[in-house]
DORO-484282 format. One line per 4 residues: their letters; for each residue y, z, x of C-alpha. Coordinates in Angstrom, 1 decimal. Example, Ala and Ser with C-alpha at 12.3 -4.5 7.8 and 13.67 -1.06 7.14 Angstrom:
<nodes>
AS) -4.5:7.8:12.3  -1.1:7.1:13.7 .
</nodes>
This chain:
<nodes>
XXXX) 0.0:0.0:0.0  3.6:-0.6:1.1  5.3:2.5:2.3  7.8:3.6:-0.3 .
XXXX) 9.8:6.9:-0.4  11.8:7.5:-3.5  15.4:8.9:-3.0  16.9:11.9:-4.7 .
XXXX) 15.0:13.2:-7.8  13.1:10.0:-8.3  9.3:9.7:-8.5  6.9:6.7:-8.1 .
XXXX) 4.2:6.6:-10.8  1.1:4.5:-11.2  0.7:4.0:-15.0  -2.8:4.8:-16.4 .
XXXX) -4.9:1.9:-17.6  -4.6:0.9:-21.2  -7.5:1.6:-23.5  -9.9:-1.3:-24.0 .
XXXX) -11.4:-0.1:-27.3  -10.4:2.1:-30.2  -12.3:5.3:-31.0  -14.2:3.3:-33.6 .
XXXX) -15.4:0.8:-31.0  -13.0:-2.1:-31.9  -12.0:-4.1:-28.8  -8.2:-4.3:-28.4 .
XXXX) -6.8:-7.7:-27.2  -4.4:-7.7:-24.3  -1.5:-8.8:-26.5  -1.9:-5.8:-28.8 .
XXXX) -2.3:-3.1:-26.1  0.4:-0.6:-25.9  1.5:0.6:-22.4  0.2:4.1:-21.8 .
XXXX) 2.8:6.9:-21.4  0.6:8.7:-18.9  0.4:8.1:-15.1  -0.3:9.6:-11.7 .
XXXX) 2.5:10.5:-9.3  2.2:8.4:-6.1  5.4:9.6:-4.2  8.3:11.9:-4.8 .
XXXX) 11.8:12.1:-3.5  13.3:15.1:-1.6  15.1:16.4:-4.7  18.5:16.4:-6.2 .
XXXX) 21.7:18.2:-5.1  23.3:20.9:-7.2  27.1:21.4:-7.7  27.3:23.3:-4.4 .
XXXX) 25.5:20.6:-2.4  22.2:22.6:-2.1  19.0:20.6:-2.2  16.9:21.4:-5.3 .
XXXX) 13.3:20.3:-4.8  11.2:18.7:-7.5  8.6:20.5:-9.6  6.4:17.4:-9.6 .
XXXX) 4.2:16.7:-6.6  2.0:13.8:-5.5  -1.2:13.6:-7.4  0.1:15.2:-10.6 .
XXXX) -0.8:13.5:-13.9  2.3:13.2:-16.1  3.5:12.1:-19.5  6.7:10.2:-19.7 .
XXXX) 8.8:8.3:-22.3  7.7:4.9:-23.4  10.8:3.2:-22.0  11.3:5.5:-19.0 .
XXXX) 12.0:4.3:-15.5  12.1:0.9:-13.9  9.0:-1.2:-13.4  8.4:-2.4:-9.8 .
XXXX) 5.6:-4.3:-8.0  4.5:-2.8:-4.7  1.7:-4.4:-2.7  0.7:-6.5:-5.7 .
XXXX) 0.4:-3.4:-8.0  2.7:-2.4:-10.9  4.4:1.0:-10.6  7.3:2.8:-12.3 .
XXXX) 10.2:4.5:-10.5  11.8:7.2:-12.7  13.9:10.3:-12.5  12.2:13.6:-12.8 .
XXXX) 14.2:14.3:-16.0  12.3:11.3:-17.6  9.0:13.2:-17.3  8.0:15.2:-20.3 .
XXXX) 5.4:17.3:-18.5  2.4:17.6:-16.3  -1.1:17.1:-17.8  -3.4:20.0:-16.9 .
</nodes>
Protein backbone atom coordinates (compact mmCIF):
# COMPACT_ATOMS: atom_id res chain seq x y z
CA UNK A 1 0.00 0.00 0.00
CA UNK A 2 1.08 3.56 -0.63
CA UNK A 3 2.35 5.32 2.48
CA UNK A 4 -0.30 7.81 3.62
CA UNK A 5 -0.39 9.79 6.87
CA UNK A 6 -3.52 11.85 7.53
CA UNK A 7 -3.04 15.35 8.87
CA UNK A 8 -4.70 16.89 11.92
CA UNK A 9 -7.76 15.04 13.21
CA UNK A 10 -8.34 13.06 10.02
CA UNK A 11 -8.47 9.26 9.69
CA UNK A 12 -8.06 6.92 6.71
CA UNK A 13 -10.78 4.25 6.59
CA UNK A 14 -11.22 1.12 4.48
CA UNK A 15 -14.96 0.66 3.99
CA UNK A 16 -16.41 -2.77 4.84
CA UNK A 17 -17.56 -4.92 1.93
CA UNK A 18 -21.21 -4.60 0.88
CA UNK A 19 -23.54 -7.50 1.60
CA UNK A 20 -23.99 -9.90 -1.33
CA UNK A 21 -27.26 -11.44 -0.07
CA UNK A 22 -30.16 -10.42 2.13
CA UNK A 23 -30.99 -12.32 5.33
CA UNK A 24 -33.58 -14.24 3.31
CA UNK A 25 -30.97 -15.36 0.75
CA UNK A 26 -31.87 -12.99 -2.10
CA UNK A 27 -28.80 -11.96 -4.12
CA UNK A 28 -28.41 -8.17 -4.31
CA UNK A 29 -27.23 -6.84 -7.71
CA UNK A 30 -24.28 -4.40 -7.72
CA UNK A 31 -26.50 -1.51 -8.81
CA UNK A 32 -28.81 -1.93 -5.80
CA UNK A 33 -26.14 -2.34 -3.10
CA UNK A 34 -25.86 0.42 -0.56
CA UNK A 35 -22.43 1.48 0.59
CA UNK A 36 -21.77 0.22 4.12
CA UNK A 37 -21.41 2.79 6.89
CA UNK A 38 -18.85 0.63 8.67
CA UNK A 39 -15.12 0.38 8.11
CA UNK A 40 -11.67 -0.26 9.57
CA UNK A 41 -9.26 2.54 10.46
CA UNK A 42 -6.05 2.20 8.43
CA UNK A 43 -4.20 5.37 9.56
CA UNK A 44 -4.79 8.29 11.94
CA UNK A 45 -3.47 11.82 12.09
CA UNK A 46 -1.62 13.25 15.09
CA UNK A 47 -4.69 15.09 16.41
CA UNK A 48 -6.23 18.55 16.42
CA UNK A 49 -5.05 21.70 18.17
CA UNK A 50 -7.19 23.30 20.86
CA UNK A 51 -7.68 27.06 21.39
CA UNK A 52 -4.38 27.27 23.29
CA UNK A 53 -2.38 25.46 20.59
CA UNK A 54 -2.06 22.21 22.55
CA UNK A 55 -2.24 18.97 20.57
CA UNK A 56 -5.33 16.89 21.45
CA UNK A 57 -4.77 13.28 20.34
CA UNK A 58 -7.52 11.23 18.69
CA UNK A 59 -9.63 8.63 20.50
CA UNK A 60 -9.64 6.41 17.41
CA UNK A 61 -6.65 4.19 16.72
CA UNK A 62 -5.47 2.04 13.81
CA UNK A 63 -7.43 -1.22 13.58
CA UNK A 64 -10.64 0.11 15.17
CA UNK A 65 -13.92 -0.84 13.46
CA UNK A 66 -16.06 2.28 13.25
CA UNK A 67 -19.48 3.49 12.14
CA UNK A 68 -19.72 6.74 10.19
CA UNK A 69 -22.27 8.82 8.29
CA UNK A 70 -23.44 7.73 4.86
CA UNK A 71 -22.02 10.84 3.18
CA UNK A 72 -19.02 11.35 5.49
CA UNK A 73 -15.52 12.02 4.27
CA UNK A 74 -13.89 12.09 0.87
CA UNK A 75 -13.38 8.96 -1.18
CA UNK A 76 -9.79 8.42 -2.39
CA UNK A 77 -8.03 5.64 -4.28
CA UNK A 78 -4.67 4.53 -2.85
CA UNK A 79 -2.68 1.68 -4.42
CA UNK A 80 -5.74 0.74 -6.47
CA UNK A 81 -8.03 0.38 -3.43
CA UNK A 82 -10.91 2.65 -2.38
CA UNK A 83 -10.59 4.41 0.98
CA UNK A 84 -12.25 7.32 2.78
CA UNK A 85 -10.51 10.23 4.49
CA UNK A 86 -12.69 11.83 7.18
CA UNK A 87 -12.48 13.92 10.30
CA UNK A 88 -12.77 12.18 13.64
CA UNK A 89 -15.96 14.18 14.28
CA UNK A 90 -17.60 12.34 11.32
CA UNK A 91 -17.25 9.04 13.19
CA UNK A 92 -20.32 7.97 15.19
CA UNK A 93 -18.52 5.40 17.32
CA UNK A 94 -16.28 2.36 17.63
CA UNK A 95 -17.80 -1.11 17.13
CA UNK A 96 -16.85 -3.37 20.05
